[in-house]
N, C-alpha and C positions, 0 to 999 in steps of 0.2 A: 294291546298286548296281553294282558291278564285274561281277557275273554278267549283269545286264540289258544292260550296254554290251557285253559279249562276245557275248551273244545277238543284240543289234542289229547288231553288226559282221558276225556269221556270215550273218545274213539278207540283209544288203546285199551281201555277197560273192556269194551265190548268185544274186541278182537281176541283179547287174551282169556276172557270169561268162558267158563265151561257150559253155561246154559245157552240153549238155542234161543234166538230172538225173532219169532215169527212176525210179531207186530211191527218191529223196526224193519224187518225185511219187506213187508207190505208197504210200509211208509216210504221207504227210499225207493221202491219200484215206480211210484207215482211222483215222487218229489222232483226229481230232475226233469221229467217230461212236463210237469206243472210249471216250473220255472222257465223251462225253454220256450214253451207255447205262449205263456202269458207275457214274458218279457219281449218276445218278438211280435205279439199281436196286441200290445197294450192299449194303444188308442182306439182300436176297434172292439175291445172287450173289457173296457174299464168300469163297468157297471157293477153294482152290488149283486145283481142277479147273475152275472158271469161269475163273479168271484165265488159265490155260494155253490154254484153248479160245478166249478173247477174243484173246489174242495172236496165235494162229494165224489165226482168222477175220478180225480187223481189221487186223493188221499184216503178218504174214507172207505171207498169200495175196495181198493187194493188191499187195505189193512185187514178188512173183514174177510176178504177172500183168502189171503195168506194165513190167517188164523184158522179159518174153517178147514183148509186143506191140511194144514200142519195137525190139527186136532184129529182129523180123520185118519192121517197116517199113523199118528202117535197111538191111537186106540186099536189100531189093527196089528194083530200079531204077526201078519205076513209082511206088512208094509212098514212097520215101526222102524226097521233098520234103515229105511230110505228117508227118514225125516229130513236130513241135511240135504239130500239129493233134491227133494222137492222144493226146498227154500233156494237152492242154487239155481234151479230151472226157473222158478217163479220170478226171481229178481231179474234174470236176463230176458226172459221171454216177455214179462210184463212190461219192462222198461222199453224194449224195442217196439213192442206192439203199439203202446200209447204214443211214442214218438212218431211212428210210421202213420197212424191213424189221423193224428191231429196235424201233422206236417203236410198231409196229401189230401186233407178233406175238400180242398178246392179243385182238386184235379179230377177230370172225368176220364176214367179208364175204359178202353173197349173191352168187350167180352173175352177176347183172346189174352189181353193183358192181365185181366182179373184172374183168369185160369192159371196163367204163369205165375202170377203173385201168390196165389193159394198154394201152388206146387212149391214155390221157394220157401214159403212160410212153413210148410209141412217139413221140408228138408232141414230148414233152420231149427225147428223145434226138436226134430229127432237127433239132429247133431248136438243140441245142447244137452239132451238127456243122456247121450253117450258120453259127452264131456264130464257129466256130473258124476259119473262112476269113479273118475279119477281125481276131480278137483272139487268135489262137494265140500271138502273140509274147509275151503278158502272162501265159502259164502260170506263170512263176516268181513273178510278183506275187501269183497265186492262192494259190501255196504259202505265201508270206509272210503273206497275209491270213488264211489258215486257221490258221496258227500263232498269230496275234494273237488271233483269236476263240477259240482254244482255251484262253486263260488263265483264262476264268471256269469252265469245267467242270473243268479242272486244279486250280484252287483249291478248288473244292468237293470234289472227290475226296480231295485232300490232307487237308483237314479231317476228312473221314469216316475216312481212315486213321488219323489222329491220335486221334480219338475211339475207334476200334476198339482201338488200342494202349494206351489208357489203362485198359482193363479194366473191371471192376464193383466198384470200391472201395465203392459205396453199399450193397453186400450184406453188409458185415461186421456181425455181430451185437453187440449191446451186452452180452451175457452169454455164459455157456458152454452155451447150449441145444444146441449141436452135440454136446455130450457127454451129453445126457440119456438116461436109462435107463427104458424102459417097464416098468411093473408088468403092465399088461394088453396083450396083443397080438392083438386080433381082426383079422380081414380088413377092409380098408377100401375102399370103393368110392366114388370121387368122379365123379359123373356131371355133366357140363357141357353143358347145352343152350345153345346160342348165342343171346344176345339175348332172353332170357326175363325179363320184368319181374315184380315181386311183385304180390300180390293187390290192394293199395290202388291201385296205379297202373293195373292192368288194368281195375279197375271204373270208373275216371274217364275223362273225356275227355282225350285224343282216342281212347283204346282202347275205352272203353265196352263191355266184353265180360265177361259172367258166365261164369266158367271153372270147371268143376268139378274141376280138377286139385288145387286147394288143399285142398279138403274130402277128396278121395281120399287125399292124403297124410297128413293128420291121422288119417283113419280106420284107416290102416295103421300108426299109431304114430310118425309123423314129428312132430318139433317144427319149426314154421314160425317163422321170424324176421321179424317185421313191419318195414317201412321199412328193409329191408337194402338196401345199395347197393354199387356198386364204386367203387374209388378213382379209375379211369381209364376213359376212354370207349371203348377198342378192345381187341380180344382179346390181342394180343402184349403190350402195356404193362400190361394188367390181370393177365394170368397171370404176367407176370415179377414184379410185386410180390407176388402171392399166394404163388407158390412160393418166391420169395426171402425171403419174410416180413418185408419192409422197404419203406418208401416210397422210390422212386427218383427222383422228380420228373423223369421222363423221362431218367434215367440221367445227369443233370448234363451233357447234350450242349450243345455250343457253339451248335448250331442245333436246337432240340428238334423232334422228329417222332414221330408214332405208329409209325414204322418205327424203334423204338429200337435202338441199337447192342446186340448180344449177345442180343437178346430171344429169337430163335429158338433159340439155344443153351441159353438158360436153361430155356425151356419144354420143350425136348427132354431135359431131365433134369439138366443141369448147375446144380443149385441146392441150397440147404441142406435144404429139405424132403425132397428124395429122398435126399440124403446121410444125414440123420438116420434115415430109415426103413431104409435099407440097414445102418447101424450097428446097428440093433435087430433085424437078422435077417429083415428083409421082402424078399421077392421083389417086383419093381416091374413093372407091366405098362402100356404105353401103346396104347390102342385108340382110334383117331381116324378121322374121316370121310375126310380127304384129306391131301396132303403139305404143307399150308401151313406147319406148324410146322417142317418139314425142307426147305423150298424152297431153301434155299441149302447143301444137302448137309451139314446138321448131323447129325453121328451121334447117334443116340439113346443116352442113357446108362441107359435103363430096361433091366431084364433081359430084357424082351420088347417088341417093337414090332410091330404089325400092318402096318407099312410099312417096307420095307428100302430102302437108298439106290439100289440097282440098279433099283428100280422107278420111280425119280423121273426124269423127263426133265430134261436139263441146263438147257434153257430152259422151266422150269416156270412155269405161271401161278398155281401154288398150289392149283389145283383140278382137276388132270388125272388123279390116281390116285383113283378112287372106291372106297371100302370100305364094305361092309355091317357096320356097327358091331355090331349085335346078333348076327349070325352069327359074327363073330370072337370076341366075348365068349363066346357060348355054347360054341364049340369049345374054349375054355380051361377054362371051368367044367365041362364034361363030362368032362375028365380029372382025374386026382388030382393037384392042385397042392399042392406043400408050402406049409404055413402057417407064419408069417403072410404075407399078400400084400396089396399095395396096387395098385389099379386106377384108372388115369386114363382116363375114358371120355368122349370128346368128340363130340357130335352136332351137326351143322350145321343145327339146326332149334330154334326157328322162324327164326333169323337176324334180323338187323336189316333194315328196309326199304331198298329202293334209294333213294339220296338225290340222284339226278340227274334231276329231273323238274320239271314245272311245277305251279302251285297246283291246277289242275283234277284232278290225279291224285292228290291226297292222300287222298280217300276210297277210290280204287281200291287204293292202296298199303296202307291200313289193313285193307281187307278181305282183301287177299292175305296180309298178315301173320297175321291171325286164322285163315285156312285153314291156315297153316303151324304155328300154335300147336296146332291140332287134330292135326296130323300128330306134332308133338313129344310131345303127350300120349299118343298111341298107343304111341310108342317108349318113353316113360318108364314107362307102365303094364306094358308087356310086359316090359321089362328089369328093373324093380324086382321084379316078381312072380317072375321066373325067378331072380334073385339070392336073393330070400327062400326060395325053394324049395330051392335048392342050398346056401345059407349062412345059416340062420335066425338066427345070432348075430352076423352082421357088422354094422359100422357102414356105413350107406348115407347119402351126402352128395349132395344135388342142389343145385348152385350155378351160376348163369349167370355169364358173364364180363362183361356189360354190359347195357344196356337195349336196347329194340327200335327206338328212334328214330322212333316213329310220331308224326307231326305236324311232322317237320322238313321244310322246303320245299327246301333245297338244302345242299350240302356244308359251307359255312361255318357254318350254323346248329348243326351238330353240335359246334362248338368255341365260337365266340364268341356268346353268347346271353344275354339278360336276362329270358327268359320261363321262369317257374317250371316250367311244365308241360312244356316242351321239356327243361329241365335234369333233371327227374324221369324223362322218357322215356329220356334218355340213360344216367343212372346207376342207376336202379332195377333190382334183380335178384331173382329167385326164389332163396330159400335155405331149405332144409329139411334137418334131419338125423334119421335114425333111429338113436339112440344105442344102443339095445338094453341099457341098464343101465350103460353105461361112462362116462356123464356124472356127475361129482361136482357137488354142490350149489354153485351160484353160479360155477362156473368159467366159465361162458359169459355172465355177466351183462352184460359189456361187450363182447360180440361185435356188432359193428354193420357191419363192412365186410370185404371179401375178404381184405385184408392180413394180418389177424389170425387167419384160420381155422386154419392150421397150429400157430401158437403155442398157441392155446386147446386144439385137439385133443391135441397132444403133452403139454400140462400135465395134461390129464385122464387120458391114459393112463399117465402117469408118477406121477399122484397127488402132484404136487409144485406147489403154487400159487406158488412163488417166481418161476417163469418167467413168470407173469402180471404181474409188476412192470414188465416192459419191452414191454408192448403198444405197437405203433405207433400214431401219431396217426391217427384215423380220417377225416381231411379228404379230400376228393375234389378232384382237380386236372384241369385242362383246358388247352388251348392257345388263346392269342389270336392269331387269323389276321389282325387288323386291320392290322398293319405288314406291308407287301408284301416286306420284306427280312429280317424276323426274327419267329419265332414265340415269343413269351414264355409262360412257364408261370404260371398263376395259380390260386389256390385258389377254387373255385366253391361248395364246401360245407365248412363248418368241422367240427371234431371233435365238436360237439354236434348236428350236423345242420342248422345254420342256413345258408341260402343267402346267399352273399356277392355279390350280383349288383351289377354296375355297367353303365351304358349303353354297350354294344358294338355297333358297327355290324355288320350281317350283309350279305354281298355277294350 
């Protein structure tokens, strides 16, 4: 309360003071856009490099520019009487400009739309200049107003910093599996097609597609796991749980989100699975389609990554660095690599459907998804065949991160839904392993979801069933977006595979 009173007093002193405050005008022009953008993109921009850049672009540059403009007007006999006008115009135009630029930087506008936006921007600027003739005297009140409305994004950003500082306590293992010793050390290839459902769901509506990929895998000696599913509905949160070998319940965040705190760092190699592999002498390789996992400048802790940080744009959209996954993998396999090795191979196909559309596009989206399934099949067949040629005794795992979302009509149905077909479409995943003789009997009999993949794999390689005593609960969890102020976590499928559906409204 004391701090609030002091802040209130300081704001009133500024408003009532006679002196102009160009430095404060410049600061406040970037302050709200800074808080707004950073709080809404925190998990993708929470590196030191991002913070320094934000401070320069959002705060230092506007302050210097406002001071320079004010000094120029102040020293001009003709323009000096418009000093307050320039500050009024600067605050409004700079604030809106920064908000627009950083809120739409991921949107690709056509040439006609660009021309239209330039026209609107020009009209807006001229209108602000005209308004300044009458309202320039209140520019200090504008400063106070912006500080007041900054409270909300400031609070949001503060909570995200707090969650970030809490770390990943959820990833603590219940036993000493981090000290596990492998008896067998084959090369391990984990291929992750994005959004690829299992055979049972692929054959049913709304997919209704007879896919030959499942038979092809069985003919190559793969064991297919029926009714397999992910524990979470999106890539980062699903992979965090899988590599962390623990249920995280969205990281115990105060305000749960699919953009989970530390998720990118975990998937980039800071996890127990990679640590265990390294302790057992494995060289680790990350071969991915784009920079999504390292969008926030997360340093890869794999021994090799096909994407380096200096390739990633600071204001990355997550898909700006395109990589040919097969070519990058082939270049590694064609060299003599020290064994044993672990390869995480992520391919952005078939991906999930786009979920911002209207009902009449459902069939079109389904057809587009099936077309991408066919592309994914070509990649999988080519990649698996090449791995088998180069490494006939390696363990090859094909495991999707989540379902394909076919049948979903809007964004919120992905989360809050009481339709069994949609839930299956969200969580069903393709899972197949070519064990090549390294599977011990019954070690995988309780392998049902992504979270227990590495614990079962490591138990088999160590020939020690005691680590199977601490398999994680196989429940699947989702977010309930029904409350506009808080996204609660709820169990949508229990450990036995039963759907725990309740009537949730979809928006």
